[in-house]
C-alpha positions in Angstrom: 212.1 113.1 154.4 214.7 112.1 151.7 214.8 115.3 149.8 216.7 115.1 146.5 218.5 117.8 144.5 216.3 119.2 141.7 216.6 117.1 138.6 215.6 117.9 135.0 212.9 115.2 134.5 211.2 113.0 137.0 209.3 110.1 135.4 206.6 108.4 137.5 206.1 105.0 136.0 209.0 102.9 134.7 207.0 100.7 132.3 207.7 100.5 128.6 206.7 104.1 127.8 208.4 105.8 130.8 211.5 103.7 130.4 211.6 104.4 126.6 211.4 108.1 127.2 214.3 107.9 129.7 216.3 105.7 127.3 215.9 108.1 124.4 217.2 110.9 126.6 220.5 109.2 127.6 223.7 110.9 126.6 222.2 114.3 126.5 223.5 115.5 129.9 219.9 115.6 131.3 219.3 114.5 134.9 216.5 112.0 134.5 215.2 109.6 137.2 212.3 107.1 137.2 210.1 106.2 140.1 208.1 103.0 140.0 205.5 101.7 142.5 206.2 98.1 141.8 208.9 96.5 144.1 211.2 95.3 141.4 211.5 94.4 137.6 208.4 93.3 135.8 207.7 89.6 135.4 204.6 90.0 133.2 204.5 87.4 130.4 201.6 89.0 128.4 202.2 89.5 124.7 202.7 93.0 123.2 202.3 93.8 119.5 204.8 96.4 118.3 204.7 98.1 114.9 207.7 98.3 112.6 208.0 102.0 113.5 208.0 101.1 117.2 210.8 98.6 116.6 212.8 101.4 114.9 212.2 103.7 117.8 213.3 101.1 120.4 216.4 100.3 118.3 217.2 104.0 118.4 216.9 103.8 122.2 219.2 100.7 122.1 216.5 98.7 123.9 215.1 96.2 121.4 214.7 92.8 123.1 216.6 89.7 121.9 213.5 87.6 121.4 210.7 88.7 119.1 208.4 87.1 116.4 207.9 89.0 113.2 204.4 89.7 111.8 204.8 89.5 108.0 201.1 89.6 107.1 197.7 90.5 108.6 194.5 88.7 107.5 191.4 90.7 108.1 187.8 89.3 107.8 184.3 89.5 109.2 182.1 86.7 110.4 178.6 86.5 108.9 179.4 88.6 105.9 181.5 88.9 102.8 184.9 90.7 102.4 188.4 90.0 103.5 191.8 91.5 102.8 195.5 90.7 103.6 198.1 93.3 104.4 201.6 92.1 103.8 205.1 93.4 104.7 206.3 92.7 101.2 203.8 95.1 99.8 205.1 97.8 102.2 208.7 97.0 101.2 209.5 96.0 104.8 210.8 92.8 106.4 207.9 92.8 108.9 204.8 94.9 109.6 205.5 94.5 113.3 206.6 92.1 116.0 205.3 90.4 119.0 207.3 90.4 122.2 206.8 89.4 125.8 206.2 92.4 128.1 208.9 91.1 130.4 211.4 90.8 127.6 210.8 94.3 126.5 211.0 95.6 130.1 214.3 93.7 130.6 215.8 95.2 127.6 214.8 98.7 128.7 216.0 98.1 132.3 219.3 96.9 131.0 219.7 100.0 128.8 218.9 102.3 131.7 221.3 100.5 134.0 224.1 100.7 131.4 223.5 104.4 131.1 223.4 104.9 134.9 219.8 106.2 134.8 218.3 105.7 138.3 215.2 103.6 138.5 213.8 103.7 142.0 211.5 100.8 142.7 208.9 100.6 145.5 208.1 104.3 145.2 204.4 104.8 145.4 203.3 108.4 144.9 201.4 110.1 147.7 201.3 113.7 146.7 202.2 116.1 143.9 202.8 119.8 144.3 203.2 122.0 141.2 204.4 125.6 141.1 205.8 127.8 138.3 209.4 126.8 139.1 209.3 123.1 139.7 207.2 120.0 140.3 207.5 118.2 143.7 206.5 114.5 144.1 206.3 112.9 147.6 206.3 109.2 147.9 205.1 106.8 150.6 208.7 105.9 151.4 209.4 109.4 152.5 211.4 110.2 149.4 210.8 113.5 147.7 211.6 114.4 144.1 211.9 117.9 142.7 212.1 118.4 138.9 211.8 121.0 136.2 209.4 118.5 134.4 207.2 115.8 135.9 206.2 113.0 133.4 203.3 110.7 134.4 203.7 107.4 132.6 201.9 105.4 135.3 198.8 104.2 133.5 196.7 107.0 135.0 197.3 106.2 138.6 198.2 109.8 139.6 196.8 112.2 137.0 193.8 113.0 139.2 196.3 114.6 141.7 196.9 117.3 139.1 194.5 120.3 139.3 192.4 120.5 136.1 193.1 117.0 134.9 190.2 114.6 134.4 189.3 111.6 132.4 186.6 110.8 129.8 185.7 107.1 130.0 183.7 104.9 127.6 182.6 101.4 128.6 182.4 99.0 125.7 180.6 96.3 127.6 183.2 93.9 126.5 185.8 91.6 128.1 189.0 90.3 126.4 189.7 86.6 127.1 193.4 85.9 126.4 195.6 82.9 126.3 198.2 81.1 124.2 196.9 78.9 121.5 198.5 76.2 119.4 197.3 75.0 115.9 198.2 72.1 113.7 199.6 74.5 111.1 202.7 76.8 111.1 201.6 80.4 111.3 204.2 81.7 108.9 204.2 85.1 110.6 200.6 85.8 109.8 198.3 87.6 112.3 194.5 87.4 112.1 191.9 90.0 112.9 188.4 88.5 112.7 185.5 90.8 113.3 182.4 89.2 114.8 179.1 90.6 116.2 180.3 90.0 119.7 183.6 91.8 119.1 187.0 91.1 117.3 189.0 87.9 117.7 192.7 88.4 117.1 195.5 85.8 116.7 199.1 87.1 117.0 202.0 84.9 116.1 204.3 84.2 119.0 207.2 81.8 118.6 205.5 78.6 117.4 202.0 79.4 118.6 199.5 82.3 118.7 198.4 84.7 121.4 194.6 84.8 121.3 192.5 87.9 122.2 188.8 86.9 122.1 186.4 89.7 122.7 183.0 88.8 124.3 180.3 90.3 126.5 180.9 89.8 130.2 178.5 86.8 130.6 180.0 84.9 127.6 183.5 85.7 128.8 182.7 84.1 132.2 181.5 81.0 130.4 184.6 80.8 128.2 186.8 81.0 131.3 184.9 78.2 133.0 185.1 75.8 130.1 187.5 72.9 130.0 190.2 73.1 127.3 188.4 70.8 124.9 185.1 72.7 125.0 187.0 76.0 124.8 188.9 74.9 121.7 185.8 73.6 120.1 184.0 76.9 120.8 186.9 78.9 119.4 187.0 76.8 116.2 183.3 77.3 115.6 183.6 81.0 116.3 186.8 81.7 114.3 186.7 79.1 111.6 189.6 77.1 110.2 191.6 79.8 108.3 194.5 79.4 110.9 194.1 75.6 111.0 192.8 73.4 113.8 193.2 74.6 117.3 194.9 71.8 119.3 195.8 73.2 122.7 195.2 76.3 124.9 197.2 77.8 127.7 196.0 79.3 130.9 193.2 81.8 130.3 192.8 85.3 131.8 190.5 88.2 131.1 190.3 92.0 131.4 187.5 94.5 130.8 187.7 96.8 127.7 187.1 100.5 127.8 188.3 103.7 126.3 189.8 106.2 128.8 191.3 109.5 127.7 192.7 112.4 129.7 191.1 115.8 129.0 194.5 117.5 128.4 197.9 115.8 128.3 199.8 118.7 129.9 199.6 120.8 133.1 201.9 123.1 135.0 205.3 121.5 134.8 203.7 118.2 133.8 203.3 116.0 130.7 201.1 112.9 130.7 202.1 110.1 128.3 201.1 106.5 127.3 198.2 104.8 129.0 198.1 107.6 131.5 196.9 109.8 128.6 194.9 107.3 126.5 194.0 103.7 127.3 192.5 102.1 124.1 190.6 99.0 123.1 193.2 96.4 121.8 191.6 96.3 118.4 194.3 97.0 115.7 197.0 97.1 118.4 197.3 100.8 118.6 197.7 101.5 122.4 201.3 100.9 123.2 202.5 102.1 119.8 200.7 105.4 120.4 202.3 105.7 123.8 205.8 105.0 122.4 205.2 107.8 119.9 204.3 110.1 122.9 207.7 109.2 124.4 209.6 109.8 121.2 208.0 113.2 120.7 208.7 114.3 124.3 212.2 113.0 124.1 212.9 115.0 120.9 211.6 118.2 122.6 213.7 117.6 125.7 216.8 117.1 123.6 216.1 120.3 121.7 215.2 122.5 124.7 217.7 124.4 126.8 217.9 122.9 130.4 216.5 126.1 132.0 213.5 126.0 129.7 212.6 122.4 130.4 209.0 122.1 131.7 208.1 125.7 130.9 204.8 126.5 129.2 206.3 127.0 125.7 207.8 123.5 125.7 204.6 121.9 127.0 202.5 123.7 124.5 204.8 122.4 121.8 204.4 118.8 123.1 200.6 119.2 123.2 200.5 120.6 119.7 202.9 117.9 118.3 200.8 115.0 119.7 197.3 116.4 119.1 196.7 115.0 115.6 198.2 111.5 116.1 196.6 111.0 119.5 193.1 112.2 118.5 193.1 110.2 115.2 194.4 107.1 116.9 191.7 107.3 119.6 189.0 108.0 117.0 190.2 105.2 114.6 190.2 102.6 117.4 186.8 103.7 118.7 185.3 103.7 115.2 186.6 100.2 114.5 184.9 98.9 117.6 181.6 100.4 116.7 181.8 99.7 112.9 182.4 96.0 113.3 180.2 95.2 116.3 177.1 97.5 115.7 175.2 97.2 112.4 173.7 100.6 113.1 177.1 102.2 112.6 178.0 100.2 109.5 175.8 97.4 108.1 177.3 94.0 107.2 177.3 94.8 103.5 179.1 98.1 104.1 181.8 96.4 106.1 182.2 93.8 103.3 182.4 96.5 100.7 185.1 98.3 102.7 187.2 95.1 103.1 186.7 94.3 99.4 187.8 97.8 98.4 191.0 97.3 100.5 191.6 94.0 98.8 191.1 95.4 95.3 193.1 98.7 95.7 196.7 98.2 96.9 197.2 102.0 97.5 194.4 102.0 100.0 195.8 98.9 101.7 199.3 100.5 101.8 197.8 103.7 103.3 196.0 101.7 106.0 199.2 99.8 106.8 201.2 103.0 107.0 198.6 104.5 109.3 198.6 101.5 111.6 202.4 101.4 111.8 203.3 105.1 112.1 200.1 106.9 113.2 199.3 110.4 112.0 202.3 112.7 112.3 201.7 116.4 112.8 201.2 118.3 109.6 
């Protein structure tokens, strides 16, 4: 057994949220270590949508990637009904509403920041057991390594939360699948993103370099058919489904899919433990709230760690403060995302004319548009 000296914070999961938490804590004389089940640095090329506030947060952590594509406007519409609106960065007084980055590029920037700060990231460490007592958390890994910490942070997508007594998940299946790929059009995107609501689910186009990242929501049977089509038939079907507001679709990259569900933890803290990011809440990708919400988890926890005396790290008072600070933003982010899924795919929740009226109101009243943009970028801070 490779037993380590007790550290201040052990973070299980070195993905964007766990790594951001560690990066925000550098220079504070805290002993922080990360433990990651994967064998080495991430090579995932999927596209992430980060809000302007998330960019600021990552710049504070000195981990903003070199390559990103700004989102300067978002066009929102619905299929089969009236109403549309456009949210712009200029109206918010910002250079961009957000940015798209490759997962691997963000992870590389975070890994480099941690390496430069000499924060240990231990790869190939799969958790086998967690033991909590009033004085410390102990994590045992399949390698034989053992970590002891004042505070355990689970940032592992939910892989180990069930090992904690009293922790459970509430899960909601949407009966939808996201089909994703890179898409090129015959028109420059100009930094514009699209969110098109359809009866089968939203279709999003996110600007990435000189093309778009497509997220096409469909029921499982339709998703299987979309994956089986040749490129020509796929592009033709997308054009008919989405329309020509982004131009003509001319090429498609390799397609992939994943099921869509809402999964939330019943409580984000336990004895000597905090649960953050997708381990605490995994959301539908509509409106791009998931990772941004998780990064705010990391920022709040880092702020508390920096303001807490070392001997009080992980104690009940600190964990209660974290839970209280995140309650409003997390609950509203979850509710907002879940409501959007229902409102724009189920006429029983909000009829077509009601959706059109809401979009028209946003288009006619700039203060409402600015308030929505602010909510999407920064969440709902604690009162």
